[in-house]
A tleap script that builds the chain and sets N, CA, C and O, in Angstrom:
source leaprc.protein.ff14SB
mol = sequence {
  NMET ALA ASP ASN TYR LEU GLU ASN HIE TYR
  GLU GLU TYR LEU LYS ARG LYS ALA ALA TRP
  GLU LYS LYS LYS LYS ALA PHE LYS ARG PRO
  VAL VAL LYS PRO GLN ALA PRO SER HIE GLN
  THR PRO ASP GLU HIE GLY GLN GLU ALA VAL
  ARG LEU PRO GLU HIE GLU CALA
}
set mol.1.N position { -201.820 69.046 -120.722 }
set mol.1.CA position { -202.010 68.900 -119.349 }
set mol.1.C position { -202.997 68.183 -118.889 }
set mol.1.O position { -204.045 68.071 -119.527 }
set mol.2.N position { -202.785 67.559 -117.641 }
set mol.2.CA position { -203.773 66.743 -117.234 }
set mol.2.C position { -204.671 67.384 -116.605 }
set mol.2.O position { -204.355 68.475 -116.132 }
set mol.3.N position { -206.176 66.830 -116.408 }
set mol.3.CA position { -207.061 67.460 -115.736 }
set mol.3.C position { -206.893 67.290 -114.310 }
set mol.3.O position { -206.558 66.233 -113.776 }
set mol.4.N position { -207.204 68.651 -113.569 }
set mol.4.CA position { -207.401 69.149 -112.228 }
set mol.4.C position { -205.784 69.339 -111.905 }
set mol.4.O position { -205.302 69.216 -110.779 }
set mol.5.N position { -205.269 69.561 -112.732 }
set mol.5.CA position { -203.980 69.796 -112.550 }
set mol.5.C position { -203.704 70.832 -111.153 }
set mol.5.O position { -203.039 70.577 -110.149 }
set mol.6.N position { -204.514 72.140 -111.515 }
set mol.6.CA position { -204.332 73.123 -110.308 }
set mol.6.C position { -204.787 72.763 -109.186 }
set mol.6.O position { -204.211 72.939 -108.112 }
set mol.7.N position { -205.925 72.196 -109.356 }
set mol.7.CA position { -206.593 71.197 -107.968 }
set mol.7.C position { -205.605 70.068 -106.764 }
set mol.7.O position { -205.522 69.864 -105.553 }
set mol.8.N position { -204.946 69.536 -108.172 }
set mol.8.CA position { -204.179 68.492 -107.124 }
set mol.8.C position { -202.977 69.221 -106.776 }
set mol.8.O position { -202.343 68.619 -105.909 }
set mol.9.N position { -202.466 70.254 -107.130 }
set mol.9.CA position { -201.148 70.529 -106.831 }
set mol.9.C position { -201.891 71.726 -105.324 }
set mol.9.O position { -201.255 71.808 -104.273 }
set mol.10.N position { -202.923 72.331 -105.472 }
set mol.10.CA position { -203.281 72.880 -104.200 }
set mol.10.C position { -203.691 72.087 -102.999 }
set mol.10.O position { -203.794 72.642 -101.905 }
set mol.11.N position { -203.970 70.583 -103.187 }
set mol.11.CA position { -204.128 69.909 -102.440 }
set mol.11.C position { -202.735 69.372 -102.009 }
set mol.11.O position { -202.422 69.112 -100.847 }
set mol.12.N position { -202.153 69.278 -102.812 }
set mol.12.CA position { -200.507 68.759 -102.134 }
set mol.12.C position { -199.827 69.906 -101.431 }
set mol.12.O position { -198.872 69.736 -100.672 }
set mol.13.N position { -200.545 71.501 -101.813 }
set mol.13.CA position { -199.975 72.388 -101.124 }
set mol.13.C position { -200.657 72.576 -99.739 }
set mol.13.O position { -200.050 73.221 -98.885 }
set mol.14.N position { -201.844 72.070 -99.471 }
set mol.14.CA position { -202.505 72.363 -98.427 }
set mol.14.C position { -201.764 71.278 -97.140 }
set mol.14.O position { -201.555 71.544 -95.956 }
set mol.15.N position { -201.584 70.448 -97.639 }
set mol.15.CA position { -200.798 69.168 -97.076 }
set mol.15.C position { -199.452 69.314 -96.711 }
set mol.15.O position { -198.833 68.785 -95.788 }
set mol.16.N position { -199.038 70.227 -97.697 }
set mol.16.CA position { -197.213 70.518 -97.061 }
set mol.16.C position { -197.222 71.527 -95.895 }
set mol.16.O position { -196.372 71.566 -95.005 }
set mol.17.N position { -198.474 72.477 -96.035 }
set mol.17.CA position { -198.669 73.216 -95.243 }
set mol.17.C position { -199.406 72.684 -93.999 }
set mol.17.O position { -198.917 73.205 -92.997 }
set mol.18.N position { -200.367 71.869 -93.716 }
set mol.18.CA position { -200.670 71.427 -92.358 }
set mol.18.C position { -199.245 70.614 -92.051 }
set mol.18.O position { -198.823 70.992 -90.958 }
set mol.19.N position { -198.569 69.850 -92.517 }
set mol.19.CA position { -197.202 69.185 -91.933 }
set mol.19.C position { -196.567 70.125 -91.415 }
set mol.19.O position { -196.187 69.956 -90.256 }
set mol.20.N position { -196.177 71.717 -92.265 }
set mol.20.CA position { -195.429 72.553 -91.535 }
set mol.20.C position { -195.913 72.890 -90.175 }
set mol.20.O position { -195.233 72.691 -89.169 }
set mol.21.N position { -197.309 73.494 -90.162 }
set mol.21.CA position { -197.889 74.115 -89.142 }
set mol.21.C position { -197.674 73.146 -87.941 }
set mol.21.O position { -197.152 73.511 -86.888 }
set mol.22.N position { -198.109 71.910 -88.177 }
set mol.22.CA position { -197.494 70.805 -86.997 }
set mol.22.C position { -196.574 70.625 -86.547 }
set mol.22.O position { -196.452 70.357 -85.352 }
set mol.23.N position { -195.695 70.710 -87.311 }
set mol.23.CA position { -194.176 70.709 -86.830 }
set mol.23.C position { -193.592 72.107 -85.965 }
set mol.23.O position { -192.888 72.182 -84.958 }
set mol.24.N position { -194.188 73.110 -86.793 }
set mol.24.CA position { -194.071 74.692 -85.688 }
set mol.24.C position { -194.399 74.535 -84.461 }
set mol.24.O position { -193.650 74.608 -83.487 }
set mol.25.N position { -195.816 74.260 -84.485 }
set mol.25.CA position { -196.543 73.822 -82.981 }
set mol.25.C position { -195.487 72.947 -82.355 }
set mol.25.O position { -194.920 73.279 -81.314 }
set mol.26.N position { -195.268 72.000 -82.898 }
set mol.26.CA position { -194.655 70.951 -81.673 }
set mol.26.C position { -193.265 71.530 -80.952 }
set mol.26.O position { -192.920 71.234 -79.808 }
set mol.27.N position { -192.521 72.440 -81.879 }
set mol.27.CA position { -191.156 73.127 -81.423 }
set mol.27.C position { -191.239 74.406 -80.662 }
set mol.27.O position { -190.310 75.210 -80.577 }
set mol.28.N position { -192.474 74.548 -80.086 }
set mol.28.CA position { -192.724 76.079 -80.034 }
set mol.28.C position { -192.153 76.069 -78.660 }
set mol.28.O position { -192.422 75.234 -77.796 }
set mol.29.N position { -191.350 77.061 -78.541 }
set mol.29.CA position { -190.469 77.682 -77.221 }
set mol.29.C position { -191.306 77.766 -76.078 }
set mol.29.O position { -192.387 78.333 -76.237 }
set mol.30.N position { -191.044 77.347 -75.040 }
set mol.30.CA position { -191.606 77.699 -73.898 }
set mol.30.C position { -191.638 79.549 -73.275 }
set mol.30.O position { -190.644 80.095 -73.754 }
set mol.31.N position { -192.092 80.108 -72.793 }
set mol.31.CA position { -192.375 81.396 -72.670 }
set mol.31.C position { -191.708 81.510 -71.146 }
set mol.31.O position { -191.842 80.766 -70.175 }
set mol.32.N position { -190.927 82.751 -71.321 }
set mol.32.CA position { -189.490 82.575 -70.245 }
set mol.32.C position { -190.201 83.670 -69.675 }
set mol.32.O position { -190.519 84.611 -70.402 }
set mol.33.N position { -190.573 83.663 -68.104 }
set mol.33.CA position { -191.231 84.661 -67.426 }
set mol.33.C position { -190.402 86.155 -66.962 }
set mol.33.O position { -189.850 85.726 -65.949 }
set mol.34.N position { -190.135 87.057 -67.020 }
set mol.34.CA position { -189.215 88.043 -66.197 }
set mol.34.C position { -189.365 87.686 -65.108 }
set mol.34.O position { -190.400 87.242 -64.609 }
set mol.35.N position { -187.924 87.908 -64.419 }
set mol.35.CA position { -187.637 87.893 -62.898 }
set mol.35.C position { -187.976 89.183 -62.473 }
set mol.35.O position { -187.811 90.315 -62.929 }
set mol.36.N position { -188.507 88.690 -61.452 }
set mol.36.CA position { -188.765 89.494 -60.336 }
set mol.36.C position { -187.811 90.663 -59.689 }
set mol.36.O position { -187.285 90.195 -58.680 }
set mol.37.N position { -187.444 91.888 -59.896 }
set mol.37.CA position { -186.100 92.811 -59.448 }
set mol.37.C position { -185.887 92.284 -58.123 }
set mol.37.O position { -186.624 91.851 -57.237 }
set mol.38.N position { -184.430 92.486 -58.292 }
set mol.38.CA position { -183.527 91.950 -56.879 }
set mol.38.C position { -183.955 93.426 -55.884 }
set mol.38.O position { -184.173 94.588 -56.227 }
set mol.39.N position { -183.949 92.805 -54.644 }
set mol.39.CA position { -184.019 93.669 -53.423 }
set mol.39.C position { -182.781 94.645 -53.427 }
set mol.39.O position { -182.963 95.789 -53.010 }
set mol.40.N position { -181.482 94.252 -53.890 }
set mol.40.CA position { -180.658 95.220 -53.934 }
set mol.40.C position { -180.551 96.291 -55.016 }
set mol.40.O position { -181.044 96.052 -56.118 }
set mol.41.N position { -179.923 97.490 -54.775 }
set mol.41.CA position { -180.105 98.159 -56.110 }
set mol.41.C position { -178.365 98.319 -56.435 }
set mol.41.O position { -177.521 98.162 -55.552 }
set mol.42.N position { -178.041 98.654 -57.855 }
set mol.42.CA position { -177.007 98.844 -57.951 }
set mol.42.C position { -176.565 100.134 -57.645 }
set mol.42.O position { -177.240 101.158 -57.541 }
set mol.43.N position { -174.707 99.894 -57.439 }
set mol.43.CA position { -174.048 101.164 -56.860 }
set mol.43.C position { -173.851 102.058 -58.405 }
set mol.43.O position { -174.273 101.752 -59.521 }
set mol.44.N position { -172.961 103.384 -57.922 }
set mol.44.CA position { -172.960 104.151 -58.916 }
set mol.44.C position { -172.257 103.760 -60.350 }
set mol.44.O position { -172.449 104.330 -61.425 }
set mol.45.N position { -171.192 102.381 -60.030 }
set mol.45.CA position { -170.535 101.720 -61.178 }
set mol.45.C position { -171.415 100.367 -61.762 }
set mol.45.O position { -170.910 99.285 -62.060 }
set mol.46.N position { -172.839 100.716 -61.843 }
set mol.46.CA position { -173.834 99.579 -62.165 }
set mol.46.C position { -173.842 98.112 -61.190 }
set mol.46.O position { -174.647 97.185 -61.284 }
set mol.47.N position { -172.854 98.216 -60.385 }
set mol.47.CA position { -172.444 96.861 -59.966 }
set mol.47.C position { -173.799 96.576 -58.696 }
set mol.47.O position { -174.488 97.545 -58.380 }
set mol.48.N position { -174.011 95.483 -58.186 }
set mol.48.CA position { -174.910 95.108 -57.171 }
set mol.48.C position { -173.945 95.602 -55.916 }
set mol.48.O position { -172.722 95.743 -55.923 }
set mol.49.N position { -174.909 95.823 -54.808 }
set mol.49.CA position { -174.275 96.521 -53.572 }
set mol.49.C position { -174.372 94.928 -53.023 }
set mol.49.O position { -175.234 94.068 -53.201 }
set mol.50.N position { -173.112 94.923 -52.282 }
set mol.50.CA position { -173.139 94.277 -51.158 }
set mol.50.C position { -173.792 94.535 -49.996 }
set mol.50.O position { -173.588 95.608 -49.427 }
set mol.51.N position { -174.818 93.438 -49.382 }
set mol.51.CA position { -175.468 93.862 -48.266 }
set mol.51.C position { -174.894 93.092 -46.934 }
set mol.51.O position { -174.959 91.869 -46.810 }
set mol.52.N position { -174.394 93.861 -46.077 }
set mol.52.CA position { -174.143 93.071 -44.876 }
set mol.52.C position { -175.085 92.657 -43.846 }
set mol.52.O position { -176.043 93.383 -43.576 }
set mol.53.N position { -174.889 91.522 -43.233 }
set mol.53.CA position { -176.198 91.285 -42.096 }
set mol.53.C position { -176.092 92.216 -40.943 }
set mol.53.O position { -175.046 92.224 -40.294 }
set mol.54.N position { -176.999 92.938 -40.654 }
set mol.54.CA position { -177.105 93.928 -39.528 }
set mol.54.C position { -176.799 93.378 -38.305 }
set mol.54.O position { -177.431 92.382 -37.953 }
set mol.55.N position { -175.870 93.880 -37.525 }
set mol.55.CA position { -175.598 93.460 -36.279 }
set mol.55.C position { -176.554 93.644 -35.226 }
set mol.55.O position { -177.267 94.602 -35.527 }
set mol.56.N position { -176.885 93.143 -34.115 }
set mol.56.CA position { -177.398 93.766 -33.459 }
set mol.56.C position { -176.576 93.947 -31.979 }
set mol.56.O position { -175.791 93.155 -31.458 }
set mol.57.N position { -177.001 95.166 -31.529 }
set mol.57.CA position { -176.006 95.760 -29.984 }
set mol.57.C position { -176.709 95.465 -29.057 }
set mol.57.O position { -176.350 95.716 -27.907 }
savepdb mol mol.pdb
quit
């Protein structure tokens, strides 16, 4: 075996790891914020209730 065999392989491993972490960081997904709840409430069937505009008399 050559001198510094383990050291050379460890250095190569660190280079591959750094490249992988850089690639992983570049493709980070954006965080999706949860949407605010709707002002409408679901009816008994789980569907959104339709609200009609109020008529002024």
